[in-house]
MARLUM-578506 format. One record per residue (C-alpha): residue in three letters; x, y, z. Coordinates in steps of 0.001 Angstrom, whole numbers, plus 500000, padded with zeros to 6 digits. Example, Ala and Ser with C-alpha at 12.3 -4.5 7.8 and 13.67 -1.06 7.14 Angstrom:
BEGIN
ALA512300495500507800/SER513670498940507140/
***
This chain:
BEGIN
MET907199117256071366/LYS904518117319068852/GLY906662115358066457/LYS907487112862068975/ILE903991112336069816/PHE903020112058066154/GLY905860109717065561/TYR904973107676068473/LEU901447107341067298/GLU902421106655063720/GLY905198104258064144/GLY906020103683067810/GLY905817100427069563/THR903175097966069768/ARG901113100063072113/GLY901203103018069758/LEU900002100900066829/LYS897080099659068729/LEU895903103068069800/SER896110104334066225/GLY893744101560065022/ASP891227102161067774/LEU891121105833066979/ALA890539105112063320/ARG887633102915064027/HIS886225105452066474/GLU886395108198063895/GLU884607106066061294/TRP881791105257063703/THR881517108911064785/GLU881297110082061220/ALA878570107568060562/ILE876281108837063315/LEU877140112540063581/PRO876533115152060848/ALA879637116544059277/ASP878416118962056670/SER875348119709054480/GLU876588117679051548/ARG876842114408053448/LEU873212114445054908/GLY870259114269052478/ALA866570115589053192/GLU864416113218055336/THR861127112037053534/GLU857577111057055066/THR856577107341055087/ASN853770106332052414/ARG850732104948054327/ARG848344104334051406/PRO849095100598050990/LEU848378100135054675/ILE844985101886054376/VAL843962099825051343/PHE844959096617053076/ALA843015097577056202/ALA839918098440054135/ILE840014095048052444/ILE840223093295055793/ILE837365095361057280/GLY835173094798054172/ALA835747091068054280/ILE834854090944057948/SER831717093044057305/LEU830566090796054482/LEU831114087781056641/GLY829102089419059431/VAL826214090272057111/ARG826193086737055747/LEU826217085252059239/PHE823381087600060257/GLY821365086486057244/LEU821979082825057900/GLN821444082845061642/ILE818927085647062236/VAL817006086423059049/GLY816977082911057608/GLY817546081058060822/ASP814175079355060888/HIS814419078377057241/ASN817918076969057562/LEU816995075151060725/ALA814123073601058839/LEU816507072512056089/ALA818803070927058604/ASP815917069249060373/GLY814570068089057020/ASN817640065971056551/ARG817086064086059788/THR813329064256060381/ARG810231063180058497/GLN806764064569059211/GLN803718062684057977/VAL800254064233058011/THR797399062153059394/ARG794244063303057633/ALA791231064220059715/PRO788037062394058680/ARG785549064850057222/GLY782212065053058997/ASP779237063147057558/ILE776195064789055981/ARG772862063189056900/ASP769221063899056259/ARG766769064790059038/ASN766132061074059728/GLY769794060067059925/VAL770157058764056369/VAL773816059150055358/LEU774212061330052273/ALA777969061932052329/SER780624059949054201/ASN784293059029053721/GLN786244056216052148/ALA789971055589052257/SER792035056778049316/PHE795785056448048767/ASP797884059400047633/VAL801583059451046796/THR803308062687047771/VAL806863064008047785/VAL808681066561049923/PRO811061068333047467/GLN813403069227050323/GLN814216065551050820/LEU814997064720047202/PRO818609064015046149/ARG820509067080044949/ASP822366065074042340/VAL820507065261039024/GLY821308061675038073/ALA820196060257041408/ARG817019062299041279/SER816234061116037728/ALA816743057499038724/LEU814380058009041656/TYR811711059485039380/GLY812045056473037104/ARG811463053993039945/VAL808401055839041229/ALA806997056233037724/ALA807337052517037010/THR805438051637040191/LEU802631054144039614/GLY802248053583035870/MET803352057133035055/THR806178058578033008/PRO809321059885034736/ALA808652063262033142/ASP805209063427034787/VAL806669062558038177/GLN809385065173037775/ALA806896067861036698/LYS804791067321039808/ALA807737066974042164/GLU809420070105040837/VAL806297072162040188/THR807705074978042323/CYS810825075082040143/LYS809104076245036977/GLY811211078888035292/LEU814016078485037835/LYS817327076670037867/LEU817507073748040264/SER820536075310041881/SER818410078276042947/GLY817106076343045902/CYS813547075686044726/LEU813938072041045728/THR814288073081049361/MET810497073338049788/PRO809417071333052859/ILE805728071209051815/PRO804478067895050329/GLN803494067958046654/LEU800900065591045201/ILE802301063072042725/ALA799324060720042280/ALA795839060622043815/ASN793516057657044330/VAL796330055189043721/GLU795310051550043268/ARG795814049488046393/ASN798482047161044956/ARG800548050072043653/ALA800128051886046959/LEU801478048879048868/LEU804562048756046636/ILE805302052421047329/ASP804836051840051039/GLN807165048815051050/ASP809919050716049220/SER809506053980051158/ALA812886053564052936/THR814653053612049565/LEU812525056363048047/PRO813757059508049806/GLY811179062248049852/PHE808300060055048662/SER805574058772050977/LEU802161057146050899/ASP799311059113052481/THR795883057833053386/ASN793435060576052478/PRO789715060104053196/ILE787665061200050181/ARG783945061770049839/GLN781487059009049051/TYR778036060347048088/LYS774959058161048351/ASP771246058065047561/ASP771536058230043765/SER772979061763043879/LEU769475063262044047/LEU770933066148046049/SER774196066442044129/VAL773843070073043055/PHE772907071041046624/LEU775495068926048447/GLY778247069999046069/TYR781558068143046210/THR785124068293047515/GLY788343068698045562/ARG792041069494045942/VAL792973072879047300/ASN793965075281044524/ALA796491078097044715/ASP793951080805045579/GLU792392078742048354/ALA795801077950049808/VAL796680081659049841/ASN793416082572051564/ASP793932079973054291/ARG797518078978055109/THR796345076013057184/TYR795666074093053966/GLY798380072115052218/PRO798475071457048455/THR797258067878048901/ASP794312068715051201/LEU790681068419050138/ILE788233071295050482/GLY784521071866049846/LYS784163073323046364/LEU780426073830045913/GLY777100073577047685/LEU776764072587051309/GLU780278071124051269/LYS781590074635050639/GLN779058076438052835/TYR779919074373055902/GLU783600073712055178/SER784712075030058575/VAL782279072672060350/LEU782961069546058281/ARG786716069907057866/GLY788239068777061157/LYS791914069211062069/ASN794730067077060662/GLY797158065268062944/TYR800819064490062345/LYS803729062201063287/GLN807303063540063291/THR809985060840063022/GLU813773061003063258/VAL815561059035060544/ASP819123057860060054/ALA821394058576057102/MET819653055836055107/GLY816240057373055727/LYS815123054623058096/PRO812987055607061118/VAL814893055808064399/ARG812322057214066814/VAL809109059240066976/LEU809855062808068053/ALA806287064134068291/SER802778063213067232/GLN799220064494067395/ASP796026062612066613/PRO793630064135064052/SER790373065715065216/PRO787411064533063111/GLY785118067102061557/SER781614067622062888/ASN778590066083061190/ILE775782068196059776/ILE772162067084059875/LEU770015068535057112/THR766356069506057152/VAL765849067401054007/ASP763659064287054123/MET765252061933051587/ALA762106059876051167/LEU760245063037050145/GLN763237064050048014/ARG763044060815046039/LYS759293061121045514/LEU759441064738044352/ALA762297063960041958/GLU760464060928040602/SER757234062897040072/ILE759002065767038290/ALA761017063384036096/LYS757775061740034982/GLN756408065095033778/MET759682065896032026/ALA759350062649030098/ALA755700063368029267/SER756422066866027957/GLY759855066285026455/ALA761333068956028723/LYS765091068914029279/ARG765166070873032545/ALA763014071090035651/SER763171071907039345/GLY761122071772042509/VAL761427072704046158/ALA759407072003049292/LEU759511074022052535/ASN758044073765055983/PRO756060077039055931/LYS756284077413059705/THR760077077280059936/GLY761654077793056508/GLU763193074299056592/VAL763947072898053139/LEU762223069510053086/ALA763209068621049520/ALA765031070313046645/VAL765257068939043107/SER767246070213040125/LEU767036067969037064/PRO768906066527035359/SER771391065684038081/TYR774953064374038075/ASP777123062018040118/ASN779217064116042491/ASN781368061054043254/SER783039061688039898/PHE784339064999041286/SER785501063712044656/GLY787547061013042912/GLY788936063431040316/ILE786916063961037132/SER788501063754033708/ASN788390066771031429/ASP786295064877028863/ASP783676063932031449/TYR783618067474032796/GLN783130068962029337/ARG780227066582028715/LEU778520067920031830/VAL779221071525030847/LYS777809071078027338/ASP774751069065028403/PRO771637071104027389/GLY770001069990030623/GLN772611071978032588/PRO773142069348035320/LEU775795071441037087/PHE773448074422037408/ASN771382074772040592/LYS768044075734039062/VAL766263076090042412/VAL768672078594043954/SER770532080138041015/GLY768011079943038170/THR765714082887037353/TYR762614082734035166/PRO759408084658034396/SER756941083473037035/GLY753706083377035125/SER750492083484037134/ILE751846082014040375/ILE752792085616041183/LYS749137086714041208/PRO748491085878044900/ILE751103088491045862/GLY749455091119043647/ALA746044090260045079/ALA747389090663048622/ALA748856094052047678/ALA745600095315046166/LEU743622094180049201/GLU746079095735051642/ALA746085099041049727/GLY742259099116049646/ILE742107099039045850/VAL739766096033045988/THR737717094171048569/VAL736130090761048488/ALA733009092412047071/THR734768094202044188/SER733710093064040698/VAL735757093444037518/LEU734655092436034020/ASP736958090041032169/ALA735863090385028538/GLY738890088477027199/GLN741062091416026240/ILE741920095071026878/THR742570097631024183/VAL744937100447025143/PRO744894103466022772/ASN748154104560021174/LYS748387108330021587/TYR751102108529018948/ASP749199106468016362/PRO745510105911017187/SER745262103405014356/LYS747605101027016151/PRO746267100429019672/SER747896097863021978/ILE745790094773022684/TYR746332092718025849/LYS744564089392025905/GLY743663087085028733/TRP744226083354028575/GLU740512082781027859/THR739496084920024871/GLY736542082854023671/HIS732923083468024702/GLY733666086984025861/GLY736354086084028381/LEU735807084814031913/GLY733050087271032784/VAL732641089161036039/MET735493088440038430/SER736027089007042156/VAL739439088733043734/LEU738566085148044762/THR737454084009041313/ALA740298085955039664/LEU742725083803041665/SER740886080522041235/ARG740378080999037479/SER743589083016036923/SER742019086050035227/ASP744667088143033525/ILE742220090935032737/PHE741346091373036432/PHE744990091942037284/TYR745603094195034290/LYS742827096504035397/VAL743497096414039138/MET747261096862038842/GLY747643099026035739/GLY744237100581035191/LEU742733101608031873/VAL744418104438029995/GLY742202106963028207/THR738863105445029264/ASN736272106028031921/GLU736078102371032902/ASP736789100972036362/PHE740201101353037989/ALA741275104557036382/ARG743265104931039646/PRO744784101453040026/LEU747378100084042471/GLY750199101187040187/VAL753672099884039529/THR755329101414042603/LYS753055099795045180/LEU752937096545043223/THR756715096199043089/ASP757002097248046738/TYR754831094292047724/TYR756746091946045449/LYS759838092908047400/LEU758085092539050771/PHE757338088938049806/GLY761029088336049046/LEU761262088833045276/GLY764193090712043794/ALA766489089884046733/ARG768525087011048093/SER766768085073050826/GLY770024084305052636/ILE769706080541052263/ASP772773078619053444/LEU774072077902049948/PRO776485079841047732/ASN775551081480044423/GLU771958082439045229/ALA770335084503042480/VAL768858087937043151/GLY766212087798040447/ARG764677090987039127/VAL761691093156040040/PRO761644095758037238/THR760710099361038002/PRO760469102524035881/ALA763897103614037152/TRP765413100233036286/LYS763951100280032771/LYS765213103805032130/ALA768711102884033264/PHE768695099548031424/SER767228100519028063/GLY766660104279028136/ASP762931103731027562/SER760045105034029629/TRP757677102834031620/TYR754310102156030001/THR751008100826031287/GLY751692097654029324/ASP754807097079031432/THR752655097131034568/TYR750215094730032918/ASN753029092331032127/ILE754616092188035559/SER751178091872037207/VAL750813088425035609/GLY754458087353035860/GLN755559088286032343/GLY757766090999030861/ASP761056091700032573/ILE760322090123035937/LEU762568087188036932/VAL762236084941039975/SER763829081769041269/PRO761849078716042411/LEU763340079312045870/GLN761972082859045989/MET758523081678044923/VAL758324078910047520/THR759489081348050208/SER756735083817049268/LEU754230080954049088/ALA755197079886052604/ALA754499083438053833/ILE750987083208052366/ALA750460079733053842/ASN751493080784057378/GLU749463084025057178/GLY752174086598056770/THR755618085632058072/LEU758567085473055667/TYR761123082948056936/LYS764720082548055813/PRO764952079151054069/HIS767699076842055298/PHE769187073368054839/LEU771013073022058155/ASN769041071373060943/ALA771762070576063482/VAL775482069945064003/THR776743066901065907/ASP780207065866067032/SER781916062664065937/LEU780117060759068709/GLY776698061961067587/ASN776142064508070339/VAL774219067600069212/VAL776389070701069562/GLN774265073177067590/THR770630073414066497/ARG769412075771063788/GLN766488077938064900/PRO763912079451062501/GLU764892082934061369/ILE762285085531060408/ILE763083087945057570/ARG759969090059058137/GLN756426089749059436/ASN753261091777060034/PHE753565093455056617/ILE750071092379055631/SER746914091874057649/LYS745643088409058504/SER742226089105056986/ASN743692090095053615/ILE746100087165053482/ASP743234084834054402/THR741283086148051409/VAL744203085279049149/ARG744478081845050733/ARG740785081271050099/GLY741158082149046423/MET744014079631046150/TRP741881076995047868/MET739211077599045227/ALA741777077096042439/VAL742148073489043609/ASN738686072719044993/ASP736175074805042987/PRO734887073044039851/ASN735970076060037756/GLY739414076297039364/THR742443075931037117/ALA743823073072039222/CYS740610071206039898/CYS739871068477040532/ARG742330065552040678/ILE744289067062043549/LYS741061067231045563/GLN740335063608044707/GLU743802062131045325/VAL745260064088048252/PRO743636063175051598/VAL743918066732053010/GLU742715070102051743/VAL745176071747049368/ALA745440075364048171/GLY747402076198045039/LYS747978078315041969/THR748849077422038391/GLY751234079426036246/THR752171079413032563/ALA755022081742031603/GLU755428082584027926/THR759056082476026788/VAL761160083266023770/VAL764414081673022703/HIS767174082652020284/ASP767381080615017112/ASP770873079129016850/GLY771090079959013167/SER769685083424012639/GLY769683084855016150/ALA766037085880015718/LEU763669085633018695/LEU761398082615018368/GLN758451081611020511/SER759127078533022604/ARG756865076367024672/PRO756042078112027957/HIS757356077251031392/ALA754902075246033470/TRP754595076327037131/PHE752522075124040035/GLU752585076064043711/ALA750588074573046567/PHE750448074225050357/ALA748637071788052639/PRO746799071075054860/PHE744879074280054211/ASN744025075035057857/ASN747345073920059326/PRO750042073982056607/GLN752927071548056986/ILE754383071739053503/ALA754628074254050636/ILE755807073110047192/VAL756755074903043976/VAL757502072987040742/LEU758828074371037450/VAL759055072296034266/GLU760895074435031732/HIS759610074793028153/SER756974072136028622/GLY753514073672028288/GLU750644074599030603/GLY751228074640034351/ALA748035072711035014/GLU749094070021032563/TYR752716069354033554/ALA753647071030036839/ALA750460070423038826/PRO750564066594038396/ALA754062066456039928/VAL752857068345043009/ARG749698066237043186/GLU751608062942043175/THR754106064208045741/MET751460065498048151/SER749364062367047769/TRP752362060253048783/TYR753408062658051540/PHE750049062568053304/THR749468058832052836/GLN752933057295053211/GLY755351060061054070/ALA755929062267057089/GLY752571064009056609/SER750728060748057276/LYS752065060419060820/
***
């Protein structure tokens, strides 16, 4: 049976053959999917995932970098990039605000504006192609009369030390290429502006100073904003003008105004399409000064005449209203033309001003300090009266000199002489005659006493009380005047001398400062301020130039009120005694300033002469050499109702009565016959 079956399957009919083939194929398929034995099935291994992880990390990193970059572009630098995009389609032109005028108390214009043309460039709008940019520089340079290299240096000033590809040409802030461009050149730039991408013509009002620059050192001048100024105030652009010195600087915030602008959309060729936004400029406010320019001219003229007579190279003078502290006139000679600064001064011209021995750039009234000479004596007299050291009845012998024993070497005493040593000195002095005749010996004895003798004033006022009163009258401190760079001056004390030189204070030091010599230094402004306090019987006012502020239509928006520094620090009776002594200096036949002032000025004048000895350094050896003294004179008038107080200093000229007093005399004579004092 089995054989039959086998035979049937192996070799039977057609049906048997077919079954045998199907079984064969079935067995092959079964063997392929079912295990047979351990030799035919190898060990299964784990799939390697590392390539997948690396690939995923690369993808994630790329996406992260892209995200950070997008964050930087859209969030961190969004405003900057938006500005770059806008810079390609918009142009913004600044409309300069007119600066406020400066006028004197009577409306005389001292500083106004005139149109000036500037060529500027916005680096952001320049071509990025080096060749195109160079060609553009060449065209602009040819029109302005510059070199292409100069134009490039100014246009790419922010690119110093950087590669152009670093993005330094993306700055949207205008850079100045040329200032005060001639009108014909300016018109050519304006006509070609559509084909000069980035470049534009700006109208910038610059300062025009008038009245012969007699107030130049006080008015100051304007100039381009520098880097430090731009950092301190971000509202300024690099082409803006700013007050640099004097009143222009002091009242910059008042005079400046606010610039306007016009933002324009342009096409691909840079031609205007439409105005997107605009704002008109707001003019600056005007300032009205306390100065009377007619008086200013007369005082300057009178001082210049005495400079010529004495050969002096430097001089100054200042006049105040003693009842308010208003500066009526201020002169610092020689002067200079501040228009040369507002238009842009050359280095050669600037160096000539710097090296001028007359120091025209130096404000001698406010910033200069000098030994005062005898014009300081009225303050010392007031101090001695107030302290009860002297009275009107006190008598002191002026024998021409004082001998102070030297305890270390009796053979070498110190000798202090008065200005009048002949005929036994000036004789017996009271406080009135000591002022009118300027007795040095009186002040030596009253202030410093006599060391080692039994003579009068063995217990004098002393250095401490003397210097205290100097300070009460405003010496050794800034007055607070509305001008920059005011000098402090110096009131020396024993403590100062010890710290400065290591030396002790001697009686001779007190002698010296009692007559305005030694180490004491004052400014003409300080002396006229103290003089005004004597004239008005004891009130120290803060001096000031500003009278009022007006808007562009002339409406008053602010008025300066008198400001008192201190008052009631000395009695009226004592200050009146000092005033009387100063009246005698001008009106008594023996007074140091008699008698031409009395003859030529139609009102009563009180005054005081001063002659300050000076030394100078020899340029060759460096040794100290005696120079001609400084000439001082101070005066106020009318005596019973003061309207004006004047101090004049003619440096290295000679006696105060000879060179300073005539300048005051001429000025007061004019003031009370033709000027404001005659009305």
